[in-house]
C-alpha positions as CSV (number, residue, x, y, z in Angstrom):
1,M,11.6,-10.5,-25.2
2,T,13.9,-7.6,-24.8
3,P,15.4,-7.1,-21.4
4,R,13.9,-4.3,-19.4
5,R,16.2,-1.2,-18.9
6,T,15.9,0.5,-15.5
7,H,17.7,3.6,-16.6
8,P,17.3,5.4,-19.9
9,A,20.4,6.1,-22.1
10,A,22.1,9.4,-21.3
11,H,20.4,11.1,-24.2
12,E,16.9,9.8,-23.5
13,P,14.5,11.4,-21.0
14,R,13.1,9.2,-18.3
15,L,9.6,8.0,-18.9
16,S,8.5,9.5,-15.6
17,Y,9.7,12.9,-16.9
18,L,7.8,12.5,-20.1
19,V,4.6,11.6,-18.2
20,F,5.2,14.6,-15.9
21,R,5.7,16.9,-18.9
22,L,2.6,15.6,-20.6
23,E,0.6,16.1,-17.4
24,R,1.7,19.7,-17.1
25,R,0.8,20.4,-20.7
26,I,-2.6,18.8,-20.3
27,R,-3.2,20.6,-17.0
28,A,-2.3,24.0,-18.6
29,R,-4.7,23.5,-21.5
30,L,-7.4,22.1,-19.2
31,D,-7.1,25.0,-16.8
32,D,-7.6,27.4,-19.7
33,E,-10.5,25.6,-21.3
34,L,-12.3,24.9,-18.0
35,A,-12.0,28.6,-17.0
36,R,-14.1,29.4,-20.0
37,H,-16.9,27.4,-18.4
38,G,-16.3,28.9,-14.9
39,V,-14.9,25.7,-13.5
40,T,-11.5,24.7,-12.0
41,T,-9.8,21.5,-12.8
42,T,-10.5,20.2,-9.3
43,A,-14.1,21.1,-9.6
44,Y,-14.3,19.3,-13.0
45,M,-12.8,16.2,-11.4
46,A,-15.4,16.4,-8.6
47,L,-18.3,16.8,-11.0
48,S,-17.0,14.0,-13.2
49,E,-16.7,11.7,-10.2
50,L,-20.2,12.6,-9.0
51,R,-21.5,11.6,-12.5
52,A,-19.9,8.2,-12.1
53,R,-20.6,7.7,-8.4
54,D,-23.5,9.7,-7.1
55,G,-23.5,10.5,-3.4
56,V,-19.8,10.5,-2.8
57,S,-18.6,12.4,0.3
58,S,-16.3,15.4,0.2
59,A,-13.6,13.5,1.9
60,E,-13.7,10.7,-0.8
61,L,-13.6,13.4,-3.6
62,A,-10.5,14.9,-1.9
63,R,-8.7,11.5,-2.0
64,I,-9.7,11.0,-5.7
65,A,-8.5,14.5,-6.7
66,F,-5.3,14.4,-4.6
67,V,-6.2,17.5,-2.6
68,T,-6.7,18.1,1.1
69,P,-10.2,17.6,2.5
70,Q,-10.2,21.3,3.4
71,A,-9.4,22.3,-0.3
72,M,-12.1,20.0,-1.6
73,N,-14.6,21.4,1.0
74,L,-14.1,24.8,-0.5
75,V,-14.7,23.4,-4.0
76,I,-17.8,21.6,-2.9
77,R,-19.2,24.7,-1.2
78,D,-18.6,26.7,-4.3
79,L,-20.3,24.1,-6.5
80,E,-23.2,23.9,-4.1
81,R,-23.6,27.7,-3.9
82,R,-23.7,27.8,-7.7
83,G,-26.3,25.1,-7.9
84,L,-24.1,22.6,-9.7
85,I,-24.4,20.1,-6.9
86,R,-26.5,19.5,-3.8
87,R,-25.6,17.8,-0.6
88,D,-27.9,15.4,1.3
89,P,-27.4,13.7,4.6
90,H,-25.8,10.3,4.4
91,P,-28.3,7.5,4.7
92,G,-26.3,6.0,7.6
93,G,-26.7,9.2,9.6
94,G,-23.9,11.2,11.2
95,R,-22.3,14.4,9.9
96,V,-21.3,13.1,6.5
97,L,-23.0,14.7,3.5
98,C,-23.4,13.0,0.1
99,A,-22.8,15.3,-2.9
100,R,-25.1,14.9,-5.9
101,L,-24.9,16.4,-9.3
102,T,-27.8,18.7,-10.3
103,P,-29.2,19.1,-13.8
104,E,-27.3,22.4,-14.1
105,G,-24.1,20.7,-12.9
106,L,-24.6,18.0,-15.5
107,A,-25.0,20.6,-18.2
108,V,-21.8,22.4,-17.2
109,L,-20.0,19.1,-17.0
110,Q,-21.1,18.2,-20.5
111,R,-19.7,21.5,-21.8
112,C,-16.4,20.8,-20.1
113,D,-16.3,17.3,-21.5
114,G,-16.6,18.9,-25.0
115,S,-13.5,21.0,-24.3
116,L,-11.6,18.0,-23.0
117,D,-12.6,16.0,-26.1
118,E,-11.0,18.8,-28.2
119,I,-7.8,18.7,-26.2
120,E,-7.6,14.9,-26.5
121,A,-8.3,15.1,-30.3
122,V,-5.2,17.2,-30.7
123,M,-3.2,15.2,-28.2
124,F,-4.0,11.8,-29.9
125,G,-4.2,13.1,-33.4
126,K,-1.0,11.2,-34.5
127,V,-1.6,8.2,-32.2
128,D,-3.3,5.1,-33.7
129,D,-5.8,3.0,-31.8
130,A,-3.3,0.2,-30.9
131,M,-0.9,2.7,-29.5
132,R,-3.6,4.5,-27.6
133,E,-4.9,1.2,-26.1
134,A,-1.3,0.2,-25.1
135,L,-0.7,3.7,-23.6
136,A,-4.0,3.5,-21.5
137,E,-3.1,0.0,-20.3
138,G,0.5,0.9,-19.4
139,L,-0.5,4.1,-17.6
140,T,-3.1,2.2,-15.7
141,V,-0.7,-0.5,-14.6
142,C,1.9,2.2,-13.6
143,A,-0.7,4.2,-11.6
144,Q,-1.9,1.0,-9.8
145,S,1.7,0.1,-8.9
146,L,2.2,3.4,-7.1
147,R,-1.0,3.3,-5.0
148,H,-0.1,3.7,-1.3
149,D,-2.8,1.3,-0.1
150,E,-1.3,-1.6,-2.0
151,H,2.1,-1.3,-0.2
152,T,0.9,-1.0,3.4
């Protein structure tokens, strides 16, 4: 096994820089595409999470999307006003409201997914399946390594 380098050679960019640059390019494309559907990137993340985990609170969505609870509350209110989600009282009572995707919200989300599929088709056009799987695995491990709750 080749020894691991902690610093790239002087002429090579750091991997963290390459990830950052890719994230910025994806975000720019995603922002443009989602705007065509009347959705922000944060709203898309919220809708996607609600499809996977129905009934999530606004506070939990904020943590997942890396935004403040106040910012997510604005997104949630807009999605609710537009009929893309509804909020129901938490089964355990209290002030917590559970967000749920509506049929219209699902339709918008599916259109957005199509746009993201197109972005990924371009991005991974020259990447074979083995490289794509290795990339997914490596990025997942890196993201898990930086989770705050695992170091406290």
